[in-house]
C-alpha positions in Angstrom: -11.7 43.5 22.2 -11.3 40.5 24.5 -13.5 38.3 22.2 -11.4 39.4 19.2 -8.2 38.4 20.9 -9.6 35.0 21.9 -10.8 34.3 18.3 -7.4 35.3 17.0 -5.7 32.8 19.4 -8.2 30.1 18.6 -7.7 30.7 14.9 -3.9 30.6 15.2 -4.1 27.3 17.2 -6.4 25.8 14.6 -4.1 26.8 11.8 -1.1 25.3 13.7 -3.0 22.1 14.2 -3.9 21.9 10.5 -0.2 22.5 9.5 1.0 19.9 12.0 -1.6 17.4 10.8 -0.5 18.0 7.2 3.2 17.5 7.9 2.4 14.3 9.9 0.7 12.9 6.8 3.7 13.5 4.5 5.4 10.4 3.3 8.3 9.3 5.5 11.1 8.2 3.2 13.5 7.0 5.9 14.5 3.4 5.5 15.6 0.9 2.9 13.8 0.8 -0.5 14.2 -2.0 -3.1 12.8 -2.4 -6.6 11.2 -5.7 -5.5 10.0 -6.2 -2.0 10.5 -10.0 -2.3 14.2 -9.4 -2.8 14.8 -7.1 0.2 16.9 -9.7 2.0 19.1 -10.1 -1.1 19.5 -6.3 -1.6 20.1 -5.2 2.0 21.9 -6.6 5.0 21.1 -5.5 8.6 23.7 -5.3 11.3 22.0 -4.1 14.4 20.3 -0.8 13.6 22.6 -0.3 10.5 21.4 -1.1 7.0 23.8 -1.5 4.0 23.9 -3.2 0.6 24.8 -6.8 0.0 27.7 -7.5 -2.3 25.3 -8.7 -5.0 22.5 -6.2 -4.5 22.5 -4.8 -8.0 21.8 -8.3 -9.4 18.5 -8.3 -7.6 17.3 -4.9 -8.8 19.1 -2.6 -6.3 17.6 0.1 -4.2 18.4 3.0 -2.0 18.6 3.9 1.7 17.3 7.2 3.2 18.5 8.4 6.6 17.4 11.9 7.3 18.8 14.1 4.5 21.1 11.3 3.2 20.3 9.1 0.3 22.7 6.2 -0.3 22.8 4.0 -3.4 25.1 1.2 -4.1 27.6 3.4 -5.9 26.7 7.0 -4.7 25.9 9.0 -1.7 23.6 12.1 -1.9 22.6 14.8 0.5 19.1 16.3 0.0 19.5 20.1 -0.6 15.9 20.9 -1.3 12.6 19.1 -0.9 9.1 20.1 -2.1 6.0 18.0 -1.3 3.2 18.5 -3.8 0.7 16.2 -2.3 1.5 12.7 -3.6 4.7 13.8 -5.4 7.9 14.7 -3.7 10.5 16.6 -5.6 14.1 16.5 -4.3 17.3 18.2 -5.4 20.4 16.4 -4.0 24.1 16.8 -4.2 25.6 13.4 -5.0 29.1 12.0 -5.0 30.4 8.7 -6.4 34.0 7.5 -6.6 34.6 9.5 -9.8 32.3 12.5 -9.8 30.1 15.1 -8.1 26.7 16.0 -9.4 23.4 17.7 -8.7 20.5 15.3 -9.2 16.8 15.9 -9.3 14.5 13.2 -7.9 10.8 13.0 -8.3 9.0 10.4 -6.2 5.3 9.7 -6.5 3.7 8.1 -3.5 1.8 5.0 -4.3 1.1 4.3 -0.6 3.1 4.5 2.7 5.3 1.6 1.5 5.7 2.2 -2.2 7.0 5.0 -4.4 7.6 5.5 -8.0 10.7 7.4 -9.1 10.0 9.5 -12.2 12.7 11.0 -14.4 12.1 14.7 -15.3 12.2 15.2 -19.0 11.8 11.4 -19.8 8.1 10.8 -20.0 7.1 7.2 -19.3 10.5 6.4 -17.6 9.9 5.3 -14.0 11.0 2.8 -11.4 8.8 1.4 -8.6 10.4 0.9 -5.2 9.0 -0.9 -2.1 9.9 -0.2 1.5 11.9 -3.0 3.1 11.0 -3.8 6.7 13.8 -4.5 9.2 14.0 -8.2 10.0 
């Protein structure tokens, strides 16, 4: 009986470790992402710890900023409502607001590596945009 309890505790601890390791390996989306890593300084401006868009960011391909459950684009702000990680693909459902409308948007991001993702558009085969993580200066 004592051995059975010890095995159960060890099994639970091993399962928790595996789950923790799996979540640690998930892609961290926090930060600024631009369509061209060479244009990060032209797309984003850093003021202390705060990141925002430059006035002409859309001329250089644009991008987005992720802070927790917030995704900010040049013209819209979104709050992530649901997130599903399928290995190298992350599916997000977000409630978004711009100056003129509210909408629910589905994002599919495929991880290229820790510093690059590809946004895929559900229902539009072949339509995708690659983004690179911008490092803080």
